N, C-alpha and C positions, 0 to 999 in steps of 0.2 A: 477742749480743754482743758487744760490742767489749772486746777484751784490748791489753793496752800493755805492753810489753817496754822493760827496760832495753837497752844495751847492754854490753858485758864488755871491760872493760881487764885483758890478763893482764898479771900484775907477776912471772909467775914459778913455777918450778918448784924445791923445797927438792932430794931427793935418788931422780934416777931408780934410785941402785944399789939400792936397799931395804933399806940395811944394819941397820935395828931390823925387817926384815916388812915395810915398809910401803913401797909405794911413790910416786915423787913427791912430792904435799903441793904441793898448788896457789894462789899469790895472786892475788888479783882486786880489784875494783873496780867499781861500777855505777855507769854516768852513763845518763843522760836520753835520750833519741832514738834507742829502739831499734824495735821491730815496731808495728805497728798493724794487727789482723788482728779482722776481721768472720767469726762464724763462725752460725751458722743452720741449723738442722734443712732438708732438700727433699727434695723425691722422689729426686733421684739426685745422684752426688756431682756436685759444679760445683767448680773450682778456679779461682780469678780469680785469678795469680801469672804473674810473670816467671821463666824458665830455670828455676834450678837449687830457688827454691824450690817450684813443682810437685810437684815429686818428693818433697823434707821431707815436704810438708804429706800427699799421699798415703801415704806411709809411715807417717804417725803416724795416720791416720784407721784402716788397717788394723792398725797395731799395738794400738789402743784396743781396736778390737772381736774380735780375739785372744784381748784378757786379759780384755774386760769385758763382750761381746756385745754392743756399743752402736752395730752397724751402721756402715753406711758413705756412708748418703745422706746426706750436708751440703754446705752453699755457704758455700765460707772462703774469705773475698776482703783480699790483701794492699793495704793502703791506704798503707803505707809501710812500708819494709824497712830491714833495712842489709844493706852490700854485701857480698860474697860472698867468699870468701877473704884476704881485709883486715887479720884478727885481732880481731876485735870482736867474734866469738861470736856470727854469723847462726847455724847450724844447731842449736846446744840453746835459742837463743833463741825460734826458729819452731817447730819442734816439739813444748817445752812448754806455747807460747800455744794451740795447738792441740789438746794432749792436756787442758789445763787447762780450754780452751772448750767438749769432749766431754763431760770429765765433771761440769762444772759441768750443764749442758743435760739429762745423765741423773742428777741430781741423788746425785752418787757422791761419798761423801766421803772423798777420796784423796786421800794427803800429796804435793809435789812432787816427793820423794824418790822413792816410789810409783811413779810417773810416768815420773819418771827411768830405774826399772830397765826399766820397760816399755819404753822409748823403747830404752835398751841404751847412756844417758848416763853418761857417768864412769869411764869405762876410765881415763885418764889423770888427771881430776881433776875437783875437783867448784865450781871457781868461776864455772862459767856455770850452773850449776845454782844452786849459792844464793847468784847476782847476782838469776835471777829470783824467785827464791821471798823475800829478805828484803833486796836492797839492799844499802848500805855497802859497808865492806872488809871481803873473807872471804879465812879462810884454812882448807881442810880438813889433814885429818892422814893423807893418805896412802891409796892404794890397795891394800886386801887383799883382800878378801872381799863385792864388790859396790859400793855407792856410798859413795865415802870421806865419811868423817863432820867437819860441819861443827866445828872447834873456837874457833874467835874468828869475832864480827862485829862490827863496831861504826860507827856512822855514820860517814859523812868529812864535817868540816867543812863547811859550806857557802859560806865562806870561800875555801876551796883550787878549783883548777877546774886543766884538764888543755888544755895548746895541744897540738892532735891536728894529726899531718902525716898526711895521706895520700895519698904519691905515683902518680903515673900509670906503676906496674915493675909488673912482672913478680907477680904474685900468690903468695901464700904457700900453702904444702902443703894439699892438700884430706883430707881424712880417709883416701881410699884410700892415698895418695902418705907419710901419716904413719904409717900402721901399722907399717912394718917398722923404722923411724927408733925410733919409741917402744918396740918390741918386742926391738930390739937395742941403743939406747943405754943407758950401763952407769955414765954419771958418774965421779967422784972425790969419795972423801969425805971428805978434807981439804975439799974446795970445799962438801959439804952440812954440813957440820960449821960453817966461817963464815957460810954463808949463815942458817943456823938460831940463829947467835949475834949476827947484824945481828940479826935478827927480833924476837928476845926481849928483848932488850938495848938496840936501838937504835931499831931501825923502831916496832915497839908503845908504847912509853913516850914516843915522840914525838910520836906519834896519842892516844893517850892526854892528852898536855899541852898539844894544839895548837902544837908546835913545825915550821913547819912547814920550815924553814931544816935541822932535825938530820933530819925523816925523810925530804927530798930527798937528805940524804948517802945514808943507808942505804940509799933507793931505786936509786938511781944504784951505788951498791957492790953491790949483792946484783945490780944487772938482769948486770954485766959479769961478775957471779961465774956466773950461771946460763948466760949466754954459753959459757961455760967446758964445760959438760956436753955443748954442741952443736956446738962448734965443726967438729968435721970434719964435720958436715952441714951447715953452711951456710958454712962459708969463713971462720970466724973469731966471736969476742966477738957480735958482729950482722951481717947482712947487709953485703956490703961495700958495695951498692949504697946502703942509706940513710946510710953515716958520713957525707958531707957536711951531713946535716940534721940528726945526730946532735950532730953539731962545733958546730953554732948552738944547738941544744939543751943542749947542758951548758956551756955560756960563756950564757947567758940567761935558764936555768929555773932553779929551786931539784935539781930531780933530772931525770933522760930515761932512756927506753930505747928496747924494742921488744915491742910487744904481740906475745906468742903467734908464730908464722912470717913478720910484719910482712905488706906495707911498711908498715903505722902506724906511726909511732913518736909518741913522748909526751913533755913536759915541764912538770913540776909547776910549778903557777903560781896567783899568787892571782887570783881571779875578775876585779877590779878592773884587774887589769892588760892584759887581753887586747887592748883596743884597739890599744892600744902594739906589746905584741909581735905580733899579728898582720902589723900593718904591716910592722916591721921583716923578719919570716921571709917575707912576700910578698917585698919587696926583696931578700932572699937570694935566695932560690927564682929570681926573674927572673934576678939577677947570676950567677947557675952553670948557667941555664937547664932547669932540671928544674921542670914540670909535676905541681901536686899541690893536693888540696883541704885548708883551711885549718881546723880549726873549733874551739869552745869547748864542750868537753869537762865538761859540770856534774854533780856527782854525783847518783846518784840513791839517795836512802835510805828507799824503802819496796818496792822490786825491782816485781813484774808487778802493771799495775792493770786487774782486771774491772770493767767496766760491764754493766750489765745494758740489755736493748733501750730501756726503756721511758725508761731515764734516759738513755742515750746521744743519743733521737730529744728528747728536754728540754733538751741541753745546743745540739745543732743548730739548734732553731725557736731559741733564744735567740740563739746567735751569729749568726742569719741576721738575726733581727731587730734587733739589736745597729748 
């Protein structure tokens, strides 16, 4: 079978200080263009993937076997991947894709949330889990015991999109590097209160009313506030090495920010404006000597897609025949 996942754009954490007994609380949106993973039963474990993806797949296979006795003899091929440590949620999307594929092959009726527990995901937030499961714009209710609950989910408007800039800079923190940071970060209660206020009476009403300008204004403000929680760890509200790009995005898009630890930064745009803005950002990057990929981030409002082997072959035959 073939599993296609979204990418996850991380829009921030609410309260690292656990003021009300729940830590973090994450916001995210699912975008098209994630992993494409083929998984079938085999006579031995055979992983066809690059770099860290191989370790993630092997870990997921062994965790599933430990929890459900599903064995380890699977052929797993990564046909399309999310770049590692750029802020787009690669580890959660890949590990859940493998776990869901194994569950389906073994006729296990297991929720994505349960699989996330087995894999040890969700320790710092559920944005990646719920982006995988449901797509769209998601907010979780903070970590207390186990997987944080999903408290809000809404389709992201099809006419909206993100201008993604992925510069060739130092990768964001990996999971081992971020552990001491996430364990030690406290944050400020006043900042968490303002973030919450802006989400409840700014961001969400604008999303419901499809008001891109107001949504973007609150998104930018929330991103700057989230940065205050992590200033001691990244040298400012955002990484210093992406500041020039964010200056451009702040001027040219409805709202902007840094996804997770970066270096991916994004600007909220109308889908129809991408070609024009893409040309402008390419010129800007060239003028400042910055090497980066510029991509269109389209919303994914369905979450991961699982295609049976026969349906996948039918699609492949049709595409070749066409």
